[in-house]
ZAZAMI-70177 format. One record per residue (C-alpha): x, y, z; residue in one letter. Coordinates in steps of 0.5 Angstrom, whole numbers, plus 500, padded with zeros to 3 digits. Each point is the difference from the previous one (the first is absolute). Layout:
N
XYZA
...
end
This chain:
388
452165383X
501497508X
505503504X
506498499X
506497506X
507498498X
502494505X
508499500X
503494505X
506496499X
500494504X
496493500X
496502506X
499507498X
497497493X
495496505X
498506504X
499504494X
496496497X
495499506X
500508501X
498500493X
495495501X
497504506X
500506496X
496497494X
495498505X
499507502X
501504493X
499495494X
502505495X
507501503X
506499495X
506498502X
507499497X
507500504X
506495501X
499494503X
500492499X
495495498X
495501506X
499507497X
499498493X
495495502X
496505503X
500505494X
505504501X
504503494X
507498502X
505505496X
506497503X
502493503X
501501508X
505493500X
505504496X
501505506X
499496505X
507499504X
503499507X
506504502X
503507498X
505497496X
496495496X
496506498X
506502495X
499494496X
492502499X
501508499X
498499492X
494497502X
499505506X
501506495X
496497495X
494499504X
500507503X
500503494X
494496497X
496502507X
502507499X
498501494X
493497501X
499504506X
502507496X
496497493X
494497503X
500503508X
496495505X
496502505X
504497505X
506496501X
501495504X
506497503X
502494503X
506498504X
507501495X
502507503X
506501496X
497500494X
493502502X
502506503X
504503494X
493498496X
496505506X
504505499X
498501492X
492499503X
501505504X
502505495X
495498496X
495501505X
498493501X
498498507X
504494503X
498494504X
505496503X
498494502X
504495504X
506505502X
507499500X
503498507X
503506502X
499498507X
505495498X
505504496X
501506496X
496504505X
502506496X
495498495X
494503504X
501507497X
500498493X
494495501X
497506503X
501505494X
498495495X
494496502X
493502503X
498495504X
503493503X
497493501X
504496505X
499493502X
504499507X
495503506X
507504502X
501503494X
494505500X
502504506X
508499498X
498504494X
495505502X
505502506X
504502494X
495504496X
497495495X
493499498X
500492502X
494496501X
501492503X
496496495X
503493503X
504495496X
498498493X
502493501X
494499505X
496501494X
504495496X
503494504X
495494500X
500493498X
495496496X
503493502X
501496506X
507497501X
497493498X
497503494X
507503498X
504493501X
495496496X
500505495X
508499500X
501493502X
503501506X
498496506X
497503505X
505498506X
505503496X
503507503X
501505494X
505506500X
499506497X
506503496X
498507498X
506504497X
496507498X
496502494X
506503496X
505497496X
506502504X
497497506X
499494497X
507499497X
503502506X
496497506X
497494496X
507496500X
501501507X
493497502X
500494496X
507499503X
497501507X
494495498X
505495498X
504500507X
492500503X
498494497X
507496501X
499502508X
492497500X
498492500X
494502496X
499503493X
499507499X
497504495X
502507498X
496505496X
501506496X
495505498X
502503493X
499507500X
496502494X
505505497X
505495500X
502495495X
500493502X
507500496X
503504506X
498495506X
503494496X
506504499X
500502507X
501493502X
493496498X
503496495X
506497504X
496497506X
504495504X
494495502X
495505504X
493501498X
500508498X
493502496X
500507496X
493501501X
497505495X
494504503X
496498506X
505504504X
496501506X
497493501X
508498498X
502504506X
495498505X
501493499X
508500502X
502498507X
505505500X
504505495X
506504498X
499506497X
503506497X
498506505X
494505497X
493499499X
500493500X
501500508X
494503501X
496495496X
503495503X
498503507X
493501498X
500492498X
503499506X
506496497X
506500504X
506503496X
508501500X
501507497X
506502496X
503506497X
506501496X
503506495X
506501496X
505501505X
501508498X
493501501X
500496507X
505505502X
497506498X
493497503X
503499506X
502507501X
493502499X
495495503X
499501507X
496494502X
500495505X
497495494X
499500493X
494495499X
493503500X
498495505X
504502505X
500507499X
492500501X
501495506X
505504503X
505494502X
503494497X
494496498X
503496494X
508499499X
504505495X
506498496X
503506498X
506501494X
506494502X
494496504X
496499494X
504493499X
498493500X
502497506X
497505504X
493500496X
500493501X
501500507X
494505501X
495496496X
502494504X
498504506X
494502497X
498492498X
502497507X
499505506X
493500501X
501506505X
504504496X
495499494X
494502505X
503506503X
501503493X
493498498X
498504506X
504506497X
497500493X
493500503X
502507504X
503502493X
493499497X
497503506X
504506499X
499501492X
493502501X
494498496X
499499493X
497505496X
506504497X
499501493X
493502502X
503506504X
506501496X
495502494X
495504504X
507505501X
501500492X
493502499X
500505505X
506503496X
497500494X
494503503X
504506503X
503501493X
493500496X
498505506X
506504499X
498500492X
493503502X
502505504X
end
């Protein structure tokens, strides 16, 4: 029997990064066995999925209440496995409110915990630092400034680099993409990226589509709008959010081919999140939006003390890309910002220079392999403890 690892994540990005980490671990130690919670990416690399992460992936403090049944069920299933068939290591990826509860159980059982892609306590809820220190043994951090931040507060953290550098790449030229999708080479392509959760799609896609209509009406040329389909969301959700009621605009819902779709865009409007860094790595100009329920927004506003909310601007240290927050997320404003990116070359050039800076600050590829080394060190330490 090989050594066993439980890996737990909640979002599409965590699912992708987790799968890359599993591949790196399998390369170093092919006999490892994996179970946990995740999505199709983790499932594709042989992880025994005990619970579907999509059921617990929510944005917002108050939105969690509608998913409490699934959250409690997932906790129960994972805790039972920790107790009945203890893994040699628990790897947690983001999802702090869920994962810190699971880490508490693991520590009681003597299972070492590796927290990969840590909660952004430097942005909000910094009081969780003490909880992190008590419940995890090692931390793999993905932004250069995080290692010092965590070490100064007594956490055993190692900067491994951002995992997106291992996964963001294209396999087609723009010409090949346009040819495949019957789009004229000279046509401007605008991406509409409402997020990877159902709630984000139902909330943002109608606004994005209305903005697309306004933008098309203001232009003397035909535009093509592309919507990359998130793997975890059924096509029906996109259709109900407005794709079945288009008024003379050319919108394509494209499944798979995510990075080729994004890289072929002249500009994009996107929900805030990991996707903004993916776009930065592909050098695609963007408008970033962030919208929560009114109650969640009011609470978050009192807790978060940051000048910017998008990862791109946080890493750049200045307003590299326009951010639209809450009530600013409306069709006219989005349309106006996209029009500037399409028509004002100096603005687009300045943004591309800023995105190049962000790329430089993200460091070098190899995060998955470096994180795998941290995990294997923890496994060896556990084995050494047993032998003593």
